Every structure is written in C-alpha cells, then in structure tokens.
C-alpha positions as CSV (number, residue, x, y, z in Angstrom):
1,M,27.9,25.2,-19.5
2,S,28.1,22.2,-17.0
3,D,24.9,23.9,-15.2
4,R,21.7,22.7,-17.0
5,F,19.5,25.2,-15.4
6,A,21.3,28.5,-15.8
7,I,24.6,30.3,-16.6
8,W,25.5,33.5,-15.6
9,L,27.4,35.8,-17.8
10,K,29.0,38.7,-16.1
11,V,29.9,41.7,-18.1
12,R,32.8,43.6,-16.9
13,G,32.4,47.1,-16.2
14,L,28.5,47.3,-16.7
15,G,27.5,45.2,-13.7
16,L,25.1,43.5,-15.7
17,A,24.3,39.7,-15.2
18,P,22.1,38.4,-18.0
19,A,20.8,34.8,-17.3
20,V,20.4,32.0,-20.0
21,V,17.8,29.7,-18.6
22,R,16.9,26.4,-20.0
23,D,13.2,25.9,-21.4
24,L,11.1,24.7,-18.8
25,C,9.8,22.0,-21.2
26,V,13.0,20.2,-20.5
27,V,12.3,20.1,-16.8
28,R,8.6,19.3,-17.4
29,P,8.0,16.8,-19.8
30,L,5.2,16.9,-22.3
31,A,2.1,14.8,-21.9
32,T,1.8,11.2,-22.8
33,A,-0.6,10.1,-25.7
34,E,-2.7,8.3,-22.9
35,E,-2.6,11.7,-20.9
36,L,-3.5,13.8,-23.9
37,E,-6.4,11.5,-24.7
38,R,-8.0,11.7,-21.2
39,F,-7.4,15.6,-21.4
40,E,-9.2,15.8,-24.7
41,T,-12.0,13.8,-23.6
42,D,-12.5,16.3,-20.5
43,V,-12.2,19.2,-22.5
44,L,-14.9,18.3,-24.9
45,A,-17.0,17.1,-21.9
46,G,-16.7,20.6,-20.5
47,F,-17.6,22.4,-23.6
48,V,-21.0,21.1,-23.6
49,P,-22.2,22.9,-20.4
50,A,-20.4,25.9,-21.2
51,R,-22.3,26.2,-24.5
52,A,-25.4,25.2,-22.5
53,S,-25.0,28.0,-20.2
54,A,-25.2,30.8,-23.0
55,G,-29.0,29.8,-23.3
56,P,-29.3,28.0,-26.7
57,A,-31.8,24.8,-26.7
58,D,-30.3,21.6,-25.7
59,G,-30.7,20.1,-29.3
60,T,-28.5,23.2,-30.7
61,V,-26.0,22.4,-28.0
62,R,-25.6,18.7,-28.8
63,G,-25.9,19.7,-32.4
64,G,-22.8,21.7,-32.3
65,V,-21.1,18.5,-30.8
66,G,-21.7,16.4,-33.6
67,P,-19.7,18.4,-36.0
68,L,-16.9,18.5,-33.8
69,E,-16.7,14.9,-33.5
70,Q,-17.0,14.3,-37.2
71,T,-14.2,16.8,-37.9
72,R,-12.1,15.0,-35.3
73,S,-12.8,11.6,-36.9
74,W,-11.6,13.1,-40.0
75,F,-8.6,14.9,-38.8
76,G,-7.6,11.9,-36.7
77,R,-5.6,14.1,-34.1
78,P,-6.8,16.4,-31.5
79,L,-8.5,19.5,-33.0
80,W,-6.1,22.0,-31.4
81,E,-3.3,20.6,-33.7
82,M,-5.3,22.0,-36.8
83,E,-3.7,24.5,-38.9
84,P,-5.2,26.6,-41.6
85,S,-4.1,24.4,-44.3
86,D,-6.1,21.7,-42.8
87,A,-9.2,23.7,-42.3
88,D,-8.8,24.6,-46.0
89,A,-8.6,20.8,-46.9
90,S,-11.7,20.1,-45.0
91,F,-14.0,23.0,-46.3
92,G,-12.3,23.5,-49.5
93,K,-12.2,19.7,-50.5
94,V,-13.9,17.3,-48.4
95,L,-17.1,19.4,-47.7
96,R,-17.0,21.3,-50.9
97,A,-19.8,19.4,-52.3
98,S,-22.0,19.5,-48.9
99,P,-24.9,21.8,-48.6
100,S,-23.9,25.4,-47.4
101,G,-25.7,25.1,-44.2
102,T,-23.8,21.8,-43.2
103,R,-20.4,23.7,-44.0
104,L,-21.6,26.8,-42.1
105,G,-22.4,24.8,-39.1
106,R,-19.4,22.7,-39.0
107,S,-17.2,26.1,-39.5
108,Q,-19.2,27.9,-36.7
109,A,-18.8,24.8,-34.2
110,L,-15.1,24.7,-34.8
111,T,-14.7,28.5,-34.4
112,T,-16.8,28.2,-31.2
113,Y,-15.0,25.2,-29.8
114,F,-11.3,27.1,-30.4
115,L,-12.8,30.3,-28.7
116,F,-13.5,27.9,-25.8
117,L,-10.1,26.5,-25.9
118,E,-8.5,29.8,-25.8
119,L,-10.7,31.0,-22.9
120,R,-10.3,28.0,-20.8
121,H,-7.5,25.8,-21.9
122,R,-4.9,27.8,-23.4
123,A,-2.6,27.4,-20.5
124,G,-3.3,23.4,-20.2
125,V,-2.6,22.9,-24.0
126,H,0.6,24.7,-23.9
127,R,1.8,23.1,-20.9
128,M,0.7,19.3,-22.1
129,T,1.8,19.9,-26.0
130,G,3.8,23.0,-26.2
131,R,1.3,24.3,-28.7
132,V,-0.2,27.8,-28.7
133,I,-4.0,27.7,-29.5
134,E,-4.9,29.4,-32.5
135,C,-8.4,28.9,-34.7
136,P,-7.4,27.3,-38.1
137,I,-10.3,29.3,-39.5
138,D,-9.2,32.7,-40.2
139,E,-10.6,35.9,-42.1
140,M,-9.5,34.3,-45.5
141,S,-11.4,31.0,-45.1
142,R,-14.2,32.0,-42.6
143,L,-17.6,31.2,-44.0
144,R,-20.4,33.6,-43.8
145,G,-23.9,33.2,-42.6
146,S,-26.4,33.8,-39.9
147,K,-26.2,30.7,-37.6
148,D,-25.6,31.9,-34.1
149,A,-23.2,30.4,-31.5
150,A,-22.5,31.7,-27.9
151,L,-20.2,30.6,-25.1
152,R,-20.7,32.0,-21.5
153,T,-17.7,32.6,-19.3
154,P,-17.4,31.0,-15.8
155,H,-18.0,34.3,-13.9
156,E,-21.5,34.9,-15.7
157,P,-24.7,34.0,-14.1
158,G,-26.3,30.8,-15.2
159,W,-23.0,28.8,-15.3
160,N,-24.3,25.9,-13.2
161,R,-27.6,25.6,-15.1
162,P,-28.1,21.7,-15.6
163,L,-27.9,20.3,-19.0
164,N,-30.8,18.0,-20.1
165,S,-30.7,14.6,-21.5
166,A,-30.6,14.7,-25.3
167,F,-33.8,12.7,-25.1
168,D,-35.8,14.8,-22.7
169,G,-37.9,16.0,-25.6
170,I,-38.9,12.5,-26.6
171,W,-40.0,11.5,-23.0
172,S,-42.7,14.2,-23.4
173,T,-43.6,13.4,-27.0
174,W,-46.1,11.1,-28.7
175,T,-45.3,7.9,-30.5
176,H,-47.1,6.5,-33.3
177,R,-48.1,2.9,-33.0
178,G,-50.6,1.1,-35.4
179,G,-52.5,4.3,-36.0
180,N,-53.0,5.1,-32.2
181,H,-50.9,7.7,-30.3
182,E,-49.8,6.6,-26.8
183,R,-48.0,8.6,-24.1
184,V,-44.3,7.3,-23.7
185,T,-43.2,6.9,-20.0
186,S,-40.0,8.2,-18.8
187,T,-38.7,4.5,-18.2
188,E,-39.8,3.5,-21.6
189,A,-38.2,6.6,-23.2
190,A,-35.0,5.8,-21.3
191,A,-35.1,2.3,-22.3
192,I,-35.6,3.4,-26.0
193,A,-32.7,6.1,-25.5
194,L,-30.4,3.4,-24.3
195,Q,-31.3,1.3,-27.2
196,D,-30.8,3.8,-29.7
197,H,-27.3,4.9,-28.2
198,A,-26.3,1.1,-28.3
199,A,-27.3,1.1,-32.0
200,L,-25.3,4.1,-32.8
201,W,-22.4,3.2,-31.0
202,S,-22.2,-0.3,-32.6
203,M,-22.2,1.6,-36.0
204,G,-19.4,4.1,-34.9
205,E,-21.8,7.1,-34.6
206,I,-21.1,8.1,-31.2
207,R,-18.7,7.2,-28.4
208,A,-18.8,4.7,-25.9
209,S,-18.9,7.3,-23.1
210,D,-22.2,8.5,-24.5
211,V,-23.6,4.9,-23.9
212,V,-22.4,5.2,-20.4
213,N,-24.3,8.5,-19.9
214,A,-27.3,6.9,-21.4
215,A,-27.0,4.2,-18.9
216,C,-27.0,6.7,-16.1
217,D,-30.1,8.4,-17.6
218,A,-31.9,5.0,-17.6
219,L,-31.0,4.5,-13.8
220,V,-32.3,8.0,-13.0
221,A,-35.5,7.3,-15.0
222,G,-36.3,4.2,-12.8
223,L,-34.7,1.2,-14.6
224,D,-32.5,-0.9,-12.6
225,T,-30.6,-4.3,-13.2
226,P,-27.1,-5.4,-12.2
227,G,-25.8,-5.0,-15.4
228,L,-27.1,-1.8,-16.0
229,R,-25.5,-0.4,-12.7
230,M,-22.2,-1.8,-13.7
231,L,-22.3,-0.1,-17.3
232,A,-23.5,3.2,-15.7
233,A,-20.5,3.1,-13.2
234,C,-17.8,3.1,-16.2
235,T,-15.6,6.2,-16.0
236,R,-14.9,7.9,-19.3
237,A,-11.3,6.3,-19.2
238,E,-12.8,2.9,-18.7
239,A,-15.7,3.3,-21.3
240,D,-13.8,2.5,-24.6
241,Y,-12.7,-0.8,-23.1
242,D,-15.4,-2.1,-20.9
243,V,-18.5,-1.2,-22.9
244,H,-17.9,-4.0,-25.3
245,D,-18.3,-6.4,-22.4
246,L,-20.8,-4.9,-20.4
247,L,-23.4,-3.4,-22.9
248,P,-24.7,-6.9,-24.2
249,A,-25.6,-8.1,-20.8
250,A,-27.3,-4.8,-19.8
251,L,-29.4,-4.8,-22.6
252,D,-30.3,-8.5,-22.4
253,E,-31.4,-8.0,-18.7
254,L,-33.8,-5.2,-19.9
255,D,-35.1,-7.5,-23.0
256,L,-33.5,-5.0,-25.4
257,A,-31.7,-6.0,-28.3
258,F,-27.8,-6.0,-29.0
259,H,-26.8,-5.9,-32.8
260,P,-23.4,-7.1,-33.9
261,V,-21.4,-4.5,-35.3
262,G,-21.9,-4.3,-39.0
263,S,-25.2,-6.5,-39.0
264,E,-28.2,-5.3,-41.2
265,A,-30.2,-5.2,-38.0
266,G,-27.8,-3.1,-36.4
267,Q,-27.8,-0.7,-39.4
268,E,-31.6,-0.4,-39.3
269,A,-31.7,0.1,-35.5
270,A,-29.1,3.0,-36.1
271,A,-31.1,4.6,-38.9
272,R,-34.3,4.4,-36.4
273,A,-32.2,6.2,-33.8
274,L,-31.1,8.9,-36.2
275,A,-34.8,9.4,-37.3
276,R,-35.7,9.7,-33.7
277,R,-33.0,12.6,-33.6
278,V,-34.9,14.3,-36.5
279,L,-38.0,14.3,-34.6
280,A,-36.4,15.8,-31.4
281,G,-34.9,18.4,-33.5
282,E,-31.3,17.5,-33.2
283,L,-30.7,16.6,-36.9
284,T,-32.1,18.5,-39.8
285,P,-34.0,16.4,-42.7
286,R,-31.2,17.2,-45.1
287,E,-28.4,16.2,-42.5
288,F,-30.5,13.0,-41.8
289,A,-30.7,11.9,-45.4
290,F,-27.1,12.6,-46.2
291,R,-25.9,10.6,-43.4
292,I,-27.9,7.6,-44.4
293,H,-27.2,7.9,-47.7
294,Q,-23.6,8.5,-46.9
295,R,-23.4,5.3,-44.7
296,H,-25.6,2.9,-46.6
297,G,-26.1,4.2,-50.1
298,H,-28.9,2.4,-51.7
299,D,-28.1,-0.8,-50.3
300,L,-30.4,-1.0,-47.2
301,P,-33.9,-1.6,-48.2
302,L,-35.4,0.2,-45.2
303,T,-33.7,3.6,-46.0
304,E,-33.6,3.4,-49.7
305,R,-36.0,6.1,-50.2
306,L,-33.9,8.5,-48.0
307,A,-31.0,7.7,-50.2
308,E,-33.4,8.9,-53.1
309,L,-34.3,12.0,-51.5
310,D,-30.8,12.8,-50.8
311,D,-30.2,12.8,-54.4
312,E,-33.1,15.0,-54.9
313,Y,-31.7,17.6,-52.8
314,D,-28.7,17.7,-55.2
315,I,-31.0,18.3,-58.2
316,L,-33.7,20.7,-56.8
317,E,-32.6,23.6,-59.0
318,Y,-33.2,21.5,-62.1
319,G,-36.7,20.1,-61.0
320,D,-40.0,21.5,-59.9
321,R,-39.9,20.4,-56.4
322,T,-39.0,22.9,-53.4
323,V,-36.6,22.4,-50.4
324,D,-39.7,22.1,-48.0
325,Q,-41.4,19.5,-50.1
326,V,-38.4,17.4,-49.9
327,N,-37.8,18.1,-46.3
328,A,-41.4,17.1,-45.5
329,E,-41.1,13.8,-47.3
330,V,-37.8,13.0,-45.4
331,T,-39.5,13.9,-42.0
332,A,-42.4,11.5,-43.1
333,E,-39.7,8.9,-43.3
334,A,-38.3,9.7,-40.0
335,R,-41.6,9.4,-38.5
336,R,-42.1,5.9,-40.2
337,L,-38.6,4.8,-38.9
338,A,-39.0,6.2,-35.4
339,V,-42.0,3.8,-34.3
340,H,-41.3,1.8,-31.3
341,P,-38.3,-0.6,-31.8
342,T,-40.5,-3.7,-31.6
343,D,-42.9,-2.5,-34.4
344,P,-42.5,-3.1,-38.1
345,A,-41.7,-0.1,-40.1
346,E,-43.1,-0.9,-43.5
347,P,-41.9,1.5,-46.4
348,T,-44.0,4.4,-47.4
349,D,-44.9,4.8,-51.1
350,P,-43.5,7.9,-52.5
351,P,-46.2,10.5,-53.3
352,G,-47.1,10.6,-56.8
C-alpha cells in the first residue's frame, strides 16, 4: 500500500477491479480557524438578504438575526456545530424561564438559519469542516407557535430587492424634544444611528462590522469627514481590529460622543439606543425590559424602572395588571429614553 491515492485489487477469475481510494480530506485539508471565521461572517451576511427577499418587514428580518447572534455568543462556536443536545441545553435550561415568545422566536430563527445553510451552504460547510448540516431542533424539541419565517431561494423573483437600513423607520419618524415635535432630517438620523451603533458596540451588543455598516449609511445620507470615510472603508475582516482605533476619531469629527467600554455614560447611551429600536419595531417591550434588566439589574438609575417592569412581567398572573398595561409603560419608558442624545431624560414617575 505504498500508493497513497489508490490500490487496485484484482480478483482472479472474475475480472473485477475494485478500488480503495483515499478520503479527499487528506488531499484537501480542512479550513483554518481564520478561514472559518471569515466564512461564518459571509454566511450570516448572506442570510439577511435571503430573508428579506421573502417579503417580511426589515424589522422582522433584523429581529431574526439578533437571536442568532445571542445563540452564537452562548454557544461559543459556529452554529452549524450545534447538536440536538446543545439545543436541549439552550431551550431546556438556559431559556427555560424566558417568556414563551422569546423562546419561540429564537427557536424559529435557528430553524430558518439551518434551512438556509442546507439550501445554500451544505457543500461549503462540508468541504471546510467535514460536517454534514443538520438542524439541532428536531420534532422532539421543536417549539410550537404561530410566528412566521420564510426564506426565498435564489431563482425566485425578488432576490435582488434591496434591504433598507435598520434605521430607515427612524429617518421618517418624529422625535420628542421639550414638549415639541420636530422632523428628523436624514443626516441627523444617520448621526443618531451611528452614535447608537457605537454605544451598542462598546457594550458588546453588536459586532464591529455593524458599526462599519452604519458609517456607510452615514456617508450615503450626506455626512462626510476623513475619519468617517476611513471607518466606512473597513472590510468585515478588518472591522474587529480597526474599529477600536477609527471609531473615536470619526465620532469626534462629527461632534458625537465616544463612551469608554463599561462606563455608566456608555451604558446609558446603549439603553437609549435599544429604546429607539423598540420604537422602530425591532424589539418588543418585553424583550427590551428583559435585556436592560439582564445587563444592568437595578444598578443603573436611568433604567431602574425598566428593571422593575421586567419583574412585573413575571408576576402578572398573581396581580391585577395586564400584559398590555405593562407593555404600554415600557413603551413610555422607551419614548423617554429615546429623546435626542443631547437632551436630558428625566425618569418618569410610575402611574399610581
């Protein structure tokens, strides 16, 4: 067996020549960690327009990406490595106490993502990792519910429909200032969006590549500085390394604030950014209160009422308040926090 590629075994009298061949993986080595990271980023980037082409609202599309990123952060490895036992641990232990809507949304997002992997990247994943794509959520563990998720395959019409910015809705909305309502210009909204992305990134809520996308949107909206151009020019591969250095200067040129990681000002800015996502329809009131409570507890004065409201969701069945009433108060808190970044936000008194 000196030949590494094949050995022919001739069977006398039968005229047969079965071949024993070497696995191609020996010839074609598996991908490196760096190659896998780039591949995973590109796969997720392709998932967004694939979902958008099926017709759901942009908020729904981006709302489906968040649960994937949260699951990826918890799992610590590419999602295609998840096994049924990992899904059981996630939904049966980690998320067991979470609201049923949150668990259902994350389950359906994961199922849709694996459908996308099977349709578009089955061969690529196998070539790079040797793994066969298989959804970790099976009939035994599948959650039941009515939330819809759809995926359009490339040959269907509408594949090239552009995906709007996550903040397109904010560009055409009203912001509340000092009791008056003023129209927000696209350049101002782009600045707010960039500031929000910076705050969310500094708190670990989003990726560096999301900040680069916001910088690109700001350029398209009409903002233009040397630092902003440099930030927008980053590739996805460069973002994780370069955003740390480029973002502070770009914000400073636009008279926007950069908050140090872990600072109270940064925590407040991130809370305001999440509040604006609630008003844009990208977060439900329940999810907003839960994320604020989970990250800050009752320790951040600006969001203490939201932490209390998150507690109220858990005891609704024992009290006389309804989900709609708590949702309305959380939304009122979101409006309070979502005022322009330069305006003060005074805590509202809870209704008596």
